[in-house]
Every structure is written in structure tokens, then in C-alpha cells.
N, C-alpha and C positions, 0 to 999 in steps of 0.2 A: 086666542091668537095674540092679543096684546101682551099677555104675560110672557110669551116666548120671545118677544122682541126686546124685552127689558135688558137682559144681559148684553145683547148686541149693541143696544143703544148706549148702555153704560160704557162698553168698551170703546165705542166710537167717540163718546164724550171725552173719555180718558186720553185717547190718542190725539184728539184735536188739542186738548188742553196741554198735552205733553209737548207738541211741536211748537205751540205759541211760547210756552215756558222756556224751552231750550233756546229759542231765538233770542230772548232777552238775556238769558243766563250767559250765552256765549259772549255777547257784547259786554256784559258786566264783568266778565273774567279777563277782558282784554288788558294788555300791558299798557295800552295808550289811555291816558286820563281823559282825552277828548272822546274816544269811543265809549268809555265807561259812562261819561257824563251824558252822552247822547242816548245811550241805552236806558239810563235812569230816567231821563226826561220822557222818553217814549213809553216806558213802563208806567210812569206816573200818570201820563195822559190816558193810557189804556185802562188803568185802575179807575180813573175818574169818569171815563166815558163808557167804552164798550163793555167792560166787566160788569157794569151796573145793569146791563140789559140781559145778561145770561141767566139761566135757571139756577136755582139754589144748588142743584147737584153739580153743575159745571163749575160754579163758584167754589164750592168746597173742594172739588178735584184740583182746581187751579191752585188754591191756597196750600193744600197739603203738599202738592208737588213742589211748589216754590219754597215752602218752609224747609223741605228736605235739601234743596239746592243751597239755600242760605246757610243752613247748618254746615254743609260740606265746605262752603266757601270760607266761612269765618273760622272753621276748625283746622283748615289746612295750613301749610307753611308759606304759601305764596302771598306776598304783601298786596299785590294787585287784586287778587281774588278776595282777600279780606276787605279791601276798600269797596269792591263791587258788592260784597255781601251786605256791608253797612248801608250802601246806597239803596239796595233793594229793601232793606228794613224801613228806610225813610219813605220809600214809595208806598209801602204796604201798611204803614201805621194807620192811615186813614181809610183803608179799604173797608167798605161797609159789609162786613161778613163775620158770622160766628160770634163768639163771646169775646168782647173787647178785653176783659180782664185776662182771659187765657192768652190772647195775642200779646198783650203788653208783657205778661210774665215770661212768655217764651222769648220775645225779643230782648227783654231785660237780661235774661240768662246768656243769650248770644253775646250781647255787648259786654257783660261782666267778664267773659272769657278773653276779651280783647284789651282789657285794662288791668294792669299795665301791659304794654307791648314794647318790643325792641324798636319798633318803627314809630317815629313821632307823628308822621302823617296819619297812620292808623289810629293812634291815640286821640289826635285832634278831632278826627272825623267821628270816632266813637263817642267822645265827650259831647260833641255837638248833638249827636243823636240821642244821648241820654237826656239832654235838655228838651229835645222835641218830644220824647216819650213822656216826659214829666207833664207836658201840656195836654196830653190826651185825657179827656174826661173818663171817669170810670172809678169805681170804688177802690180799685187797686192802686190808683195813681198816688194818693197821699202816702200810702204804705211804701210805695216804690221810692218816692222822693226821700222819705225818712231814712230808708235803708242806705241809699246812695250817699246822703249827707253824712250819716254816721260812719260809713266805711271810709269816706274821704278824711274825716276828722281823725279816725284811728291811724290812717296812713301818715297824716301830718304829725300826729303826736307821738308815734312810735319811733323805733330806731330808724336811722336814715336808710332808706332803700330808694335808690335813684328813680326807678321806674314808677314805684308807688307814689312817691312824693310828687312827681311830675303829673301823673294821672290825677291825683287828688286836686291839684290847683286848677287843672283844665276842667274837671267836672264841676268844681265849686263855682267857677266863673260862669259856666253855662247855666247852672241852677239858679244863681243869683239873678241872671238875666231872664230866665224863663218863668221862674216861680218866686218872685220877690217877696210876696206875702208870707209864704212858708219860710223862705230863707231868713227873713227878718226875725223870726222866732228863735233862730239858732245863731244870731249874728254875734252875740258876745263870745261864744265859744270859737267862732271863726276868727275874731280878732285876737283871741288868746293863743291861737295855734299858727296863724298864717306866717308869723315872723320867722318860724323855723325854716320855712321855704324861702322867704325873702332874703335870708342870709346864707342860702345854700351855696356850695362851692361851684355849682354849674350855672353859668349866666342864663341859660335858657330856662332853668327852673326858677331863678330869681325873677326873670322877666314875666314868666307865666304867673307867678305868685302875685306880682304887682298888678297884673291885669285882673286877677281875681279880687285883689284889694280894691281896685278902681270900681269894679262892679258892685262890691259890697258897700262902698261909700255912696254910690248912687242910690242903692236901696235905702240906706239910712237917711239920706237927704230927702228922698221921696216920702219918708214916713216921719219926718220931724213934726212934732206937735206944735200947736199954735204957741204954746208957752216956750217951746224949744228947750225944755229943761234937760232933755237927754242929749241934745246935740253935741255939747263939747266933749263928752266922755270918750267917744271913739277917736275923735280928732286928737285929743290929748294923748290917748294911748299910742296912736301912730307917731305923734311927735316925740314922745318919750322914747319909744323904741328906736326911732331914727337917730335921736341924739346919742343914745347908748352906743350905737354903732360907731360913732366917732371917738368914743372914750376907750383908750387902751387898757384902762384898769377894769373895764367891763369884762365880766367873766367870759373867757373865750370858749366858744363851743368847739368840741372836738372836730378837727378837720376843717375849720373855717378860718381862713387867714384874714388879715386886716383889710386887704383890698376888696375882698368879697363882702365883708361887713360894710365897708364904706360905700361900695357900689349899691348895696341893698338900701342903705340909709338915704343915699341921694335919690334913688328911685321913689322912695316913700315921700320924701320932701317934695319931689316933683308932683306927686299925686295930690298932696295937701295944697300946693299952690294952684293946681288945676281946679280943685274944689272951690277955692276962695275966689277964683276968677274964671268964670265960665268961658271967657274968650280964649283961654290958653289952648 
């Protein structure tokens, strides 16, 4: 008798899970940031509370269905849906279900397809989520961070591609904040490449690059040794790059005019002053 009920029970579980999922998904797809935010908060609460009480079968059913919706949201062309999909990833990162490495790798792939994006809001949200994903424990985590840092460095060091360059500085800033210990191991390469973006012709990329620089300087400050033997090298590199920007004989990068270089240099000097005086 019990065996006959199993398919019915499975179907009931699937339908219940489906209606709960759709309720959240509709809110996350909303054109209103407020509605998306509320749905994300509700979903986060549901994941942290009620979802922990359900059977393993219900949990698996819920996650499978939600993953399907997230994939559709981040793969479509609607900016609002993309943002909703990213918010859903944030809510489900900590869900206590299944194999954590599988989940991180799936979400990592979803985010990878959103960077770069034509929409700055999507890129900023995706970059923040990359930082959150980097914090999740699991053997895949270190590998994930390494991949993201390398990719960002490739984008900074390669030919200028506006979207990639912007995505790179956003991601590097978030990783410097989220995983400073790992980031510090790569910090010299960061300082060698970041000035490509600090002198970019677009102000928003220059400003994003300087925010990444600020986060990197914080990382180096936190890891200064007692002897402080290493401390001056990065500050000196920043200072030299900044003063080069004021020098007209300095080899001009293709497509970068004097005003852009000077603006980038002033932004760097501002950061150096901020470091020397915590009150700024």
C-alpha cells in the first residue's frame, strides 16, 4: 500500500514546492527594485527557517526548480530579471542542501555569464555576489577565487575592452574585501595591472579602479610586518604611477588623453593621502 502512494506523494511534494517557488520568482522578476528586494528578503528568511524543516526530498525538489528559474532569469535579456536571479543566488548560497561544491560551481557559472554586462547595476550586483561566493567554505572555494582573480587580471592586462575592464575592477575590489589573505598573495600583479584601468578614458572605470586600489591598499596595510620592510614598495609604485600621469613626456597610452591621465593621478594621490591619514 505504502509503495502505491509514493508517486502520488512525490507529485504532491513537487506541486507544493512549485507554487512556493513561483511565488518568490514572480517577485524577483519585478521591474520594481523594492519588490525584488522584499522577495529576496522573504526568500532568505524562508531558506533560513521553514526550508530547514522539510524532508530531503522536498528540499531537493525546491532547489532543482529554483535553479532552473535562476538559470532562465540570468540568461534572459531583461535587466530586472537578471538582478532578481542574482539576488536569488545570494539567498541560496547558504542553503543547507546537497553538495556545496556543486552549488558554488553552478552559481559561479551563472555569474560568469553576467560579467561583463551592458548594465552597470547588473555588473555591480554580480561582482558583489562573486565576493559572497568566495566566502563560502568548501574545497572548490580556493579554486574559484583563483580563477576569478586570474580572469580579472587577464582582462586588465589585455587589449582595452570597456565591459571587461570595468567588470575586472569591480570583481577585484570585492575579492580584496572578501578574501584578503588570498588576495594578498596576488597583490604585486594587481599593482602592476590596475593603472591600466586608473588611466582609462571612462571616468566610471577610473573611479571603480581606484576603489579596487583602495581595497588593495587596505589589504597591504593589514599585512604589514613588524619590520615593515615591504610597506613602502606599493606606496612608492602608486606614487610613481601618479606622478607619471602629470608628465607629458610620459608615453601616452592609445586613446588616453591628458585630462584622463591627470584625473587618474589625482585619484591615486587622494588614496595615498587617505592611507597616510586615517581621518580623511
